[in-house]
C-alpha positions as CSV (number, residue, x, y, z in Angstrom):
1,M,0.0,0.0,0.0
2,A,1.3,3.5,-0.9
3,S,2.0,5.9,1.9
4,E,3.3,9.4,2.1
5,E,6.7,8.1,3.2
6,T,7.1,5.8,0.2
7,L,6.0,8.3,-2.5
8,N,8.0,11.0,-4.2
9,F,5.5,13.6,-5.4
10,N,6.5,16.2,-7.9
11,E,5.8,19.9,-7.0
12,P,2.3,21.3,-7.5
13,H,1.7,22.5,-11.0
14,P,-1.2,23.3,-13.4
15,P,-2.5,20.2,-15.2
16,A,-1.2,19.1,-18.6
17,E,-3.5,17.6,-21.2
18,N,-2.8,14.0,-20.0
19,A,-4.0,14.9,-16.4
20,I,-7.1,16.6,-17.8
21,E,-7.9,13.4,-19.8
22,A,-7.2,11.2,-16.8
23,F,-9.5,13.2,-14.5
24,N,-12.3,13.4,-17.2
25,V,-12.3,9.6,-17.3
26,V,-13.3,9.4,-13.7
27,L,-15.3,12.7,-13.5
28,P,-18.7,11.0,-13.1
29,R,-17.3,9.0,-10.2
30,I,-15.8,12.1,-8.6
31,K,-19.1,13.9,-8.8
32,S,-21.0,10.9,-7.4
33,E,-18.5,10.5,-4.5
34,I,-18.8,14.2,-3.6
35,V,-22.6,14.0,-3.3
36,K,-22.3,10.7,-1.4
37,S,-19.6,12.1,0.9
38,R,-21.8,15.1,1.8
39,R,-24.8,13.0,2.5
40,D,-22.8,10.6,4.7
41,W,-21.1,13.4,6.6
42,D,-24.4,15.2,7.1
43,L,-25.7,12.2,9.0
44,H,-23.0,12.5,11.8
45,E,-21.0,15.8,11.3
46,P,-22.7,18.4,9.0
47,K,-19.8,20.8,9.7
48,M,-17.6,18.9,7.2
49,W,-19.5,20.3,4.2
50,S,-20.6,23.5,5.9
51,R,-19.1,25.7,3.2
52,A,-21.4,24.1,0.7
53,Q,-24.5,23.7,2.9
54,K,-26.7,26.1,1.0
55,L,-25.9,24.4,-2.4
56,S,-27.9,21.8,-4.1
57,D,-26.2,18.6,-5.2
58,K,-26.3,20.0,-8.8
59,E,-24.7,23.3,-7.8
60,L,-22.0,21.5,-5.7
61,V,-20.8,19.4,-8.6
62,D,-21.3,22.0,-11.4
63,F,-17.6,22.1,-12.4
64,T,-15.6,20.9,-15.4
65,I,-12.1,19.4,-15.3
66,E,-11.0,21.7,-18.2
67,N,-12.0,24.9,-16.3
68,D,-11.7,23.9,-12.6
69,L,-8.8,21.4,-12.2
70,V,-6.3,24.0,-11.1
71,E,-3.4,22.1,-9.7
72,I,-2.0,18.5,-9.7
73,R,0.8,16.5,-8.2
74,S,1.8,13.0,-9.1
75,A,4.0,10.2,-7.9
76,P,4.9,6.8,-9.4
77,T,4.0,3.6,-7.5
78,S,4.7,0.0,-8.1
79,Y,1.2,-0.3,-9.7
80,G,1.1,2.9,-11.7
81,V,0.8,6.5,-10.7
82,I,-1.1,8.4,-8.0
83,I,-2.4,11.8,-9.1
84,L,-3.7,14.4,-6.6
85,G,-5.9,17.1,-7.9
86,K,-7.3,20.4,-6.6
87,I,-10.6,21.1,-8.2
88,R,-12.4,24.5,-7.8
89,I,-16.0,24.4,-6.8
90,P,-17.3,27.5,-8.6
91,A,-20.4,27.8,-6.5
92,V,-18.3,28.1,-3.3
93,D,-16.9,31.6,-2.9
94,D,-17.6,32.9,0.6
95,E,-15.8,35.0,3.2
96,E,-12.9,32.5,3.2
97,G,-12.6,32.8,-0.6
98,A,-12.9,30.3,-3.4
99,G,-13.7,26.6,-2.5
100,F,-11.7,23.6,-3.6
101,I,-11.9,19.9,-3.2
102,H,-8.8,17.6,-3.2
103,V,-9.1,14.3,-5.0
104,R,-6.8,11.3,-5.2
105,E,-6.7,9.2,-8.4
106,D,-4.8,6.0,-8.5
107,V,-5.3,3.8,-11.5
108,I,-9.0,4.7,-11.0
109,F,-10.6,7.4,-8.8
110,H,-9.6,6.7,-5.2
111,S,-11.0,9.2,-2.7
112,L,-11.9,12.7,-1.5
113,F,-10.0,14.5,1.2
114,T,-12.1,15.3,4.3
115,D,-10.2,17.0,7.0
116,E,-10.9,16.6,10.7
117,A,-8.6,19.2,12.0
118,E,-7.7,21.5,14.9
119,R,-7.9,18.9,17.6
120,D,-8.6,19.7,21.2
121,A,-6.7,18.6,24.3
122,D,-8.5,15.2,24.2
123,G,-7.6,14.7,20.5
124,R,-11.1,15.3,19.2
125,P,-11.4,17.4,16.1
126,T,-12.9,20.9,16.4
127,K,-13.0,21.7,12.7
128,W,-14.3,19.7,9.8
129,R,-13.6,20.5,6.2
130,A,-14.4,18.9,2.9
131,V,-14.3,22.1,0.9
132,Q,-10.8,23.5,1.2
133,T,-9.5,27.1,0.7
134,A,-7.0,28.0,-2.0
135,D,-4.1,28.1,0.5
136,V,-4.5,24.5,1.7
137,P,-1.6,22.7,0.1
138,L,-2.3,19.7,-2.1
139,E,-0.6,16.8,-0.1
140,F,-0.9,13.1,0.0
141,F,-3.9,11.7,1.9
142,N,-4.9,8.2,2.7
143,E,-8.7,8.1,2.9
């Protein structure tokens, strides 16, 4: 299994045509997983998708890879390549700025990054975030 310690990611950069093609192959799955993730999180921690709480499912996934995949990183693995992508959610632009989701694509779409952050003294998260801000670095995640 790949881990951050065993992967050598290149620096973040705008996507080339091959990355756009790769993400377009799994675009329907990415959109489906975003909607599913929000519904699942809403059952036990609605704060995770709070930046998108006023959006319909359609508005939430109204993005294109050509226009909204703004940054990628990749690393070779023994079974192929892992590509991380930062995708802008055009409908999210609030007091924190533009909204982005981070996705991980292995040979096929793998997962969405959902951050349980800012832990209290007991180790419990105090901040939940599925829609990231522009300044959150695109880094390996294992979800």
